[in-house]
VEXDREN-2710 file (C-alpha; in Angstrom, 1 decimal):
% VEXDREN-2710
k/r/px/py/pz
1/MET/64.1/102.5/144.3
2/SER/66.1/105.3/142.7
3/GLY/66.6/108.7/145.0
4/SER/65.2/106.8/148.2
5/VAL/66.5/107.4/151.3
6/LEU/68.7/104.9/153.2
7/SER/69.5/105.2/157.3
8/LEU/72.6/103.4/157.7
9/VAL/74.7/103.5/160.8
10/VAL/78.6/104.1/160.5
11/ASP/80.7/104.3/163.7
12/GLY/78.0/104.1/166.2
13/LYS/76.0/107.4/164.0
14/GLU/73.4/107.1/162.1
15/VAL/73.9/108.7/158.2
16/ASN/71.2/109.5/155.9
17/THR/72.2/108.7/152.2
18/THR/70.7/107.5/148.7
19/TRP/70.9/104.7/146.4
20/GLU/72.9/106.3/144.3
21/GLU/75.6/107.9/146.7
22/LEU/76.1/104.4/148.0
23/ALA/77.0/103.2/144.8
24/GLY/79.2/105.7/144.2
25/TRP/81.1/105.3/147.4
26/VAL/81.4/101.8/146.9
27/HIS/83.0/102.1/143.3
28/HIS/85.0/104.7/144.6
29/SER/86.6/102.3/147.3
30/SER/86.7/99.4/145.0
31/SER/88.9/101.7/142.5
32/LEU/91.4/102.7/145.8
33/SER/91.6/98.9/146.7
34/SER/92.7/98.2/143.0
35/SER/94.8/101.1/142.6
36/PHE/96.7/100.0/146.1
37/SER/97.0/96.7/145.0
38/THR/98.7/97.7/142.4
39/ALA/101.2/99.5/144.2
40/TRP/101.5/96.8/146.3
41/LEU/102.8/94.9/143.6
42/VAL/105.2/97.2/142.2
43/VAL/106.7/98.1/146.2
44/ARG/106.7/94.3/146.4
45/ALA/108.9/93.6/143.7
46/ILE/111.3/97.1/144.2
47/GLN/112.1/95.0/147.4
48/ILE/112.5/91.4/146.1
49/PHE/115.0/92.9/143.2
50/LEU/117.3/93.7/146.8
51/VAL/117.8/90.1/146.6
52/GLN/120.1/90.3/144.0
53/ILE/121.9/92.2/146.5
54/GLY/122.4/89.5/148.7
55/MET/122.8/86.9/146.5
56/LEU/126.1/89.1/145.0
57/LEU/127.3/90.1/148.5
58/LEU/127.0/86.2/149.3
59/GLU/128.8/85.0/146.5
60/ILE/131.3/87.4/146.8
61/GLY/132.1/86.5/150.2
62/SER/132.3/83.1/149.4
63/ILE/134.9/83.2/146.6
64/SER/138.5/84.1/146.2
65/PRO/139.2/87.9/145.6
66/LYS/140.8/87.2/142.3
67/ASN/136.9/86.4/140.6
68/THR/135.6/89.4/142.1
69/LYS/135.1/91.6/139.1
70/ALA/133.8/88.3/136.8
71/MET/131.2/87.7/139.7
72/ILE/129.7/91.5/139.4
73/ILE/129.8/91.0/135.4
74/LYS/127.8/87.8/135.5
75/ASN/125.2/88.6/138.0
76/ILE/124.3/92.2/135.9
77/GLY/124.4/90.2/132.9
78/ASN/122.1/87.8/134.6
79/SER/119.8/90.4/135.5
80/SER/120.0/92.2/132.0
81/ILE/119.0/89.2/129.8
82/SER/116.3/87.7/132.1
83/ALA/114.8/91.2/132.1
84/ILE/114.9/91.1/127.8
85/CYS/113.9/87.8/127.9
86/PHE/110.8/87.7/130.3
87/TYR/109.8/90.6/128.2
88/LEU/110.1/89.3/125.1
89/LEU/108.5/85.6/125.1
90/GLY/108.7/84.6/128.9
91/TYR/105.8/86.8/130.3
92/GLY/103.7/85.4/127.8
93/PHE/104.8/82.0/128.1
94/SER/103.9/82.0/131.9
95/PHE/100.4/84.0/132.1
96/GLY/99.4/84.5/128.7
97/VAL/95.8/83.8/128.5
98/ASP/95.3/82.0/125.2
99/GLY/97.3/79.1/126.3
100/ASP/96.4/75.7/127.9
101/ASP/97.5/73.5/131.0
102/PHE/101.1/73.3/129.9
103/VAL/102.0/76.9/128.9
104/GLY/100.8/80.1/128.2
105/TRP/100.3/82.1/125.1
106/GLY/99.9/85.9/124.7
107/GLY/101.1/89.1/125.9
108/PHE/104.3/88.7/124.1
109/ALA/106.4/92.1/124.4
110/THR/103.5/93.4/126.4
111/LYS/101.1/93.1/123.5
112/GLY/97.6/92.4/123.3
113/GLU/94.5/92.7/125.1
114/LEU/96.4/91.5/128.1
115/PHE/98.2/94.8/128.7
116/SER/95.4/97.3/126.5
117/ASN/92.2/95.9/128.4
118/ALA/91.6/98.8/130.4
119/THR/89.2/101.2/132.2
120/GLY/88.6/104.2/133.6
121/GLY/89.7/106.0/130.1
122/ILE/93.2/105.1/130.6
123/SER/94.9/103.0/127.3
124/TYR/96.8/100.1/129.3
125/ASN/96.2/98.2/132.2
126/GLY/98.6/99.2/135.0
127/ALA/97.7/95.9/137.2
128/THR/99.3/93.6/134.4
129/TYR/102.5/95.8/134.4
130/ALA/102.7/95.6/137.8
131/HIS/102.2/91.8/137.6
132/PHE/104.9/91.6/135.1
133/ILE/107.5/93.6/137.0
134/TYR/106.5/91.2/140.2
135/TYR/107.2/88.0/138.5
136/PHE/110.3/89.0/136.7
137/CYS/111.8/89.9/139.9
138/VAL/110.9/86.4/140.9
139/LEU/112.1/84.6/137.8
140/ASN/115.4/86.6/138.0
141/LEU/116.2/84.6/141.1
142/VAL/116.5/81.4/139.1
143/PRO/119.5/81.9/136.8
144/THR/121.5/83.8/139.7
145/ILE/120.6/80.9/142.0
146/VAL/122.1/78.2/138.9
147/SER/125.2/80.4/138.7
148/GLY/126.1/80.2/141.9
149/SER/127.1/76.8/141.9
150/LEU/129.4/76.8/139.4
151/SER/131.5/80.0/140.4
152/GLU/135.6/80.2/140.1
153/ARG/135.7/78.0/137.1
154/THR/133.0/78.6/134.7
155/HIS/133.3/80.5/131.5
156/VAL/131.0/83.9/131.1
157/VAL/129.5/83.0/127.8
158/ALA/127.7/79.7/129.7
159/TYR/126.4/82.0/132.5
160/PHE/124.5/83.9/130.0
161/VAL/123.4/81.1/127.7
162/VAL/122.1/79.0/130.4
163/THR/120.1/82.6/131.7
164/PHE/119.0/83.2/128.6
165/PHE/117.0/79.2/128.2
166/ILE/116.0/79.6/131.8
167/SER/114.3/83.0/131.3
168/ILE/112.8/82.8/128.1
169/PHE/111.5/79.5/128.5
170/ILE/112.2/76.8/131.1
171/THR/111.3/78.8/134.2
172/PRO/108.3/80.3/132.7
173/VAL/106.7/76.9/131.9
174/VAL/106.7/76.0/135.4
175/MET/105.6/79.1/136.7
176/HIS/102.3/78.6/133.9
177/TRP/102.2/75.1/135.8
178/ALA/101.8/76.7/139.5
179/TRP/100.2/80.3/139.3
180/SER/98.4/80.9/136.1
181/HIS/94.8/80.4/136.0
182/LYS/95.0/77.4/133.5
183/GLY/98.3/75.9/134.6
184/TRP/97.5/72.0/135.4
185/ALA/99.0/72.0/138.5
186/SER/97.6/75.1/139.9
187/TYR/95.4/76.1/142.8
188/HIS/93.5/78.4/140.5
189/SER/92.3/75.3/138.2
190/ARG/92.3/72.8/140.8
191/TYR/92.9/70.3/137.6
192/LEU/95.2/68.6/139.6
193/MET/93.4/66.1/142.8
194/ASP/90.8/68.8/143.0
195/THR/93.1/70.7/145.0
196/GLY/95.7/71.9/142.7
197/ALA/99.7/71.9/144.3
198/LEU/100.1/74.2/146.8
199/ASP/103.5/76.6/146.1
200/PHE/102.4/79.9/147.5
201/ALA/105.7/81.8/146.6
202/GLY/108.2/79.5/145.0
203/SER/109.9/76.5/147.4
204/CYS/109.5/74.2/144.4
205/VAL/108.8/76.8/141.2
206/VAL/112.2/79.0/141.9
207/HIS/114.1/76.9/144.8
208/VAL/113.6/73.4/143.5
209/SER/113.9/74.0/139.9
210/GLY/116.7/76.3/140.4
211/GLY/118.5/74.0/142.7
212/ILE/118.2/71.0/140.5
213/MET/119.8/72.6/137.4
214/ALA/122.3/73.8/139.8
215/LEU/123.5/70.5/141.0
216/VAL/123.6/69.2/137.6
217/GLY/125.8/72.2/135.9
218/ALA/128.1/71.7/139.1
219/TYR/128.8/68.1/138.5
220/LEU/129.1/68.5/134.6
221/VAL/131.5/71.6/134.7
222/GLY/133.6/69.5/137.5
223/PRO/135.6/70.4/140.7
224/ARG/137.6/73.9/141.1
225/ASN/141.3/73.0/140.7
226/GLY/142.6/71.9/144.2
227/ARG/139.1/71.2/145.7
228/PHE/139.5/67.7/146.2
229/ILE/142.9/65.9/146.6
230/GLY/143.2/61.9/146.5
231/GLU/140.1/59.8/147.6
232/ARG/138.0/63.3/147.6
233/VAL/139.8/64.4/150.8
234/ASN/137.8/68.1/151.3
235/VAL/140.2/71.0/150.4
236/ARG/138.8/74.3/152.5
237/MET/139.1/77.0/149.4
238/PRO/140.0/80.7/150.0
239/ARG/136.8/82.3/150.6
240/GLN/137.1/86.2/150.3
241/ASN/135.2/87.8/153.3
242/VAL/132.4/86.2/155.8
243/THR/130.9/90.0/156.7
244/TYR/129.8/89.9/152.9
245/ALA/128.3/86.7/153.1
246/ALA/126.5/87.8/156.0
247/LEU/125.5/91.0/155.1
248/GLY/124.1/89.2/151.9
249/ALA/122.0/86.6/153.9
250/PHE/120.2/89.7/155.6
251/PHE/119.8/91.2/152.3
252/LEU/118.2/88.3/151.2
253/TRP/116.3/87.8/154.5
254/ALA/114.8/91.1/154.1
255/GLY/113.8/90.4/150.4
256/PHE/112.1/87.5/151.0
257/TYR/109.4/89.0/153.5
258/ALA/108.7/90.9/149.9
259/LEU/108.5/87.6/148.0
260/ASN/106.5/86.0/150.4
261/MET/104.1/88.6/151.5
262/GLY/103.8/89.9/147.7
263/THR/102.1/86.9/146.8
264/ILE/99.0/88.5/148.7
265/GLN/98.3/90.7/145.5
266/ASN/94.6/91.6/146.1
267/PHE/93.2/93.8/148.9
268/ASP/89.3/93.4/148.0
269/GLY/88.9/90.3/150.4
270/GLU/90.7/89.5/153.5
271/GLY/94.1/88.2/152.1
272/VAL/95.4/91.5/153.5
273/ASN/94.7/90.1/157.3
274/ALA/97.6/87.2/156.0
275/LEU/100.3/89.6/155.7
276/GLY/101.5/89.5/159.4
277/LYS/101.3/85.6/159.6
278/ILE/103.3/85.3/156.4
279/ALA/106.3/87.5/157.9
280/ILE/106.3/85.6/161.3
281/ASN/106.3/82.3/159.3
282/THR/108.8/83.5/157.1
283/THR/110.9/84.5/160.6
284/ILE/110.3/81.3/162.3
285/CYS/111.4/79.1/159.2
286/ALA/114.9/81.1/158.7
287/THR/115.8/81.1/162.7
288/GLY/114.7/77.4/163.1
289/SER/116.8/76.4/159.9
290/ALA/120.0/78.4/161.4
291/ILE/119.9/77.3/165.0
292/VAL/119.8/73.4/163.8
293/VAL/123.0/74.3/161.3
294/SER/124.5/75.9/164.1
295/LEU/124.1/73.2/166.5
296/LEU/125.4/70.6/163.8
297/THR/128.4/72.1/162.9
298/LEU/129.2/72.8/166.2
299/TYR/128.9/69.4/166.9
300/LYS/130.8/68.4/163.7
301/GLU/133.3/71.0/163.7
302/LYS/133.8/72.1/167.4
303/HIS/133.0/75.3/166.3
304/ILE/130.2/77.5/164.9
305/GLU/130.9/77.6/161.1
306/PRO/129.8/81.3/159.9
307/TYR/129.4/80.2/156.2
308/SER/127.5/77.5/157.4
309/VAL/125.1/79.3/159.6
310/VAL/124.6/82.1/156.6
311/ASN/123.6/79.4/154.4
312/GLY/121.5/77.7/157.0
313/ILE/119.0/81.0/157.2
314/CYS/119.0/80.7/153.4
315/THR/117.8/77.5/153.5
316/GLY/114.8/78.3/155.9
317/LEU/113.5/80.9/153.8
318/ALA/113.6/78.6/150.7
319/GLY/111.7/76.3/152.6
320/SER/109.0/78.6/154.1
321/SER/108.0/80.0/150.3
322/ALA/105.7/77.2/149.6
323/GLY/103.5/77.6/152.6
324/CYS/104.0/80.7/154.2
325/ALA/100.4/82.2/154.3
326/THR/98.7/78.9/155.0
327/MET/100.5/76.8/157.5
328/THR/100.4/77.3/161.4
329/THR/103.2/78.6/163.0
330/GLU/104.0/75.5/164.6
331/GLY/104.4/74.3/161.4
332/ALA/106.4/77.1/160.0
333/LEU/108.9/76.0/163.0
334/ILE/109.2/72.2/161.8
335/THR/109.9/73.1/158.4
336/GLY/112.7/75.6/159.6
337/LEU/114.1/72.8/161.6
338/LEU/113.7/70.1/159.1
339/CYS/115.4/72.8/156.5
340/GLY/118.2/72.9/158.5
341/ALA/119.2/69.2/159.4
342/VAL/118.4/68.7/155.1
343/TYR/120.8/71.2/154.2
344/PHE/123.7/69.9/156.7
345/LEU/122.8/66.4/155.8
346/LEU/123.4/67.3/151.6
347/SER/126.1/69.7/152.2
348/CYS/127.9/66.7/153.5
349/MET/126.8/64.1/151.1
350/LEU/128.2/66.4/148.3
351/CYS/131.2/67.0/149.7
352/SER/131.6/63.3/150.1
353/SER/130.5/62.8/146.3
354/GLY/133.2/64.9/144.8
355/ILE/130.4/67.6/143.7
356/ASP/132.0/71.1/143.9
357/ASP/129.2/73.4/144.8
358/VAL/130.7/77.0/145.7
359/THR/127.9/78.3/147.8
360/ASP/126.0/75.2/148.6
361/VAL/123.3/76.3/146.4
362/ALA/121.9/72.8/146.0
363/PRO/121.3/72.1/150.0
364/ILE/120.1/75.3/150.4
365/HIS/117.6/75.4/147.6
366/LEU/116.8/72.2/146.5
367/GLY/116.9/70.8/150.3
368/GLY/115.0/74.0/151.6
369/GLY/112.6/73.8/148.6
370/MET/111.6/69.9/149.1
371/VAL/111.0/70.3/152.6
372/GLY/108.7/73.3/152.0
373/THR/106.8/72.3/149.1
374/ILE/106.1/68.5/151.0
375/LEU/105.4/70.1/154.6
376/SER/103.3/72.9/153.1
377/ALA/100.8/70.0/152.6
378/PHE/101.1/68.6/155.8
379/PHE/100.5/71.9/158.2
380/THR/97.9/74.1/156.4
381/THR/94.6/74.9/157.5
382/GLN/91.2/75.4/155.8
383/SER/90.9/78.9/157.6
384/PHE/94.8/80.0/156.1
385/TYR/94.1/78.8/153.1
386/LYS/90.7/80.6/152.3
387/ILE/92.3/83.7/153.6
388/ALA/95.5/83.6/151.6
389/VAL/94.0/82.3/148.6
390/LEU/90.9/84.2/148.4
391/ASP/88.8/80.9/148.5
392/SER/85.4/80.7/148.0
393/GLY/85.0/78.0/150.6
394/VAL/83.5/75.4/148.2
395/GLY/86.0/72.0/148.8
396/THR/88.6/74.1/150.7
397/PRO/92.1/71.7/150.9
398/CYS/93.8/71.5/153.9
399/GLY/97.0/69.9/155.2
400/ALA/97.1/66.1/155.6
401/PHE/97.2/66.8/159.8
402/TYR/93.7/68.2/159.4
403/ALA/90.7/66.8/158.6
404/CYS/88.5/68.5/155.8
405/GLU/86.6/66.3/154.1
406/GLY/89.9/64.1/152.3
407/LEU/91.0/66.9/150.5
408/GLY/94.2/67.2/153.2
409/TRP/95.6/63.6/151.3
410/ARG/94.4/65.2/148.2
411/LEU/97.1/68.2/148.7
412/PHE/99.7/66.0/149.8
413/VAL/99.7/64.0/146.6
414/ALA/99.2/66.7/144.6
415/ASN/102.2/68.6/146.0
416/LEU/104.2/65.4/145.7
417/ILE/103.0/64.9/141.9
418/PHE/104.1/68.5/141.1
419/LEU/107.3/68.0/143.0
420/ILE/108.2/65.5/140.9
421/ALA/107.2/67.1/138.0
422/VAL/109.5/69.9/138.3
423/SER/112.1/68.0/139.5
424/ALA/112.4/65.8/135.8
425/TRP/111.9/69.1/133.9
426/SER/114.5/70.7/136.0
427/LEU/116.6/67.7/135.4
428/VAL/116.2/67.5/131.8
429/ALA/116.6/71.1/131.3
430/GLY/120.0/70.7/133.2
431/ILE/121.5/68.3/131.2
432/ALA/119.7/69.7/127.8
433/LEU/121.7/73.2/128.9
434/PHE/125.2/72.1/130.3
435/LEU/125.8/69.0/128.1
436/PRO/126.4/70.4/125.0
437/LEU/128.1/73.6/126.3
438/ARG/130.5/70.9/128.2
439/ILE/131.0/69.4/124.5
440/MET/131.9/72.5/122.9
441/SER/134.4/73.6/125.5
442/LEU/132.5/76.6/126.4
443/LEU/131.2/75.6/129.8
444/ARG/134.7/75.9/131.8
445/VAL/137.8/77.9/131.2
446/ASP/141.4/76.2/130.8
447/LYS/143.3/75.8/134.0
448/ILE/145.6/79.0/133.5
449/THR/142.9/81.0/133.5
450/GLU/141.1/79.4/136.3
451/ASP/144.3/79.5/138.4
452/ALA/145.0/83.3/137.6
453/GLY/141.5/84.5/137.8
454/LEU/138.4/85.0/136.2
455/ASP/138.8/88.9/136.1
456/PHE/141.4/88.0/133.6
457/ILE/139.7/87.3/131.2
458/SER/136.4/89.2/131.8
459/GLY/137.4/92.2/130.6
460/ALA/137.1/93.6/134.0
461/ASP/141.1/94.0/134.8
462/VAL/142.7/95.7/132.1
463/GLU/145.8/96.3/134.2
464/LEU/146.4/92.9/134.8
465/LYS/146.2/92.0/130.9
466/ARG/148.5/95.1/130.1
467/PHE/151.3/93.7/132.6
468/ASN/151.0/90.2/131.5
END
């Protein structure tokens, strides 16, 4: 067969070629696709990192000016510590190929076959490095989420201790469960209910886990001085600038396009066709949630509260991640509407319970993440699932609202089990992190320092120290 001539029709024109030339074109095309997939991941990672800007602006806009510099130091420290921890051990616990269904093993500090097994005459695997930086940017969201609920009264040492343990083990374990090829809940392995749990971009892995740990932290650190009076009368604390908060929300919105679309990591198949759908579903979830929160705050407060609307956008974004690539657009709309309602309810419940969550982290991320995780198991279709996860089509699962050989309810049960497991893991981790810090008096600053502002003890306001 070697050397024989083939006649192919390309764009309506007949082209003569040989088997050898055809094989060379196929190899070249495969190399280009692989290279583009690697570049795509790196670019998406950079855009996801911009979410850190959004979170910083959102937090700064929601706190008193006297804590601004401390907040900046905290967020820079979170990213720095997360990067080193994920480099040393976190990535290996997440995606190490020598692990089991609970935790990964191997690839620590970018060493081993995972990073060196390369082809084409290069000495390292560039695709794995791109995979590393993408999932670092995803993991880096979790400690920033957790720290947002603790603002204005938590010692900077506590922030960094919490970030260390979250980044080096707590979140990598959950990432392994859901996204590695060996994880017990992964849709790659399908160990769980023969379908695996569907959490495409992190509604449960990132937002539920971060929201629960944030709630535990806010409860154990206690409310800010003056936040509640008497029988838990809600007192509005000074906020710096709603413009910062709104600008932060739009940075988050843009970053979530990258986060949700970035999970399409392979362009060899039809996955690229899901990108537009992911963007549309992300948009619908965010706007649907914002509209519901606007209407509910208008009903309760007799005016639309900008901070609440900003948080409504963020809640819809958190809810969009689980099923952004697999659910229908009407499913995305229902998810967004329900996210807004759940956010409003949980925010009111926290206030009535005397829990001071400064930036409403738990209502946003826990509420939105739970809604997204559950509803993704109702509105996912087989056709969208096949395209998004490059499924082989053998026993492809779908949502509970669609008939697919009984796998719809299995997917719902799998997501429910995964949600419960992540919630329990995060609750235990949160208590294990924050309770010892509280016992050792390392969690909260003293009353005088809190009233003066954390900038005073952060080393950021040298002039204030000299003056005093």
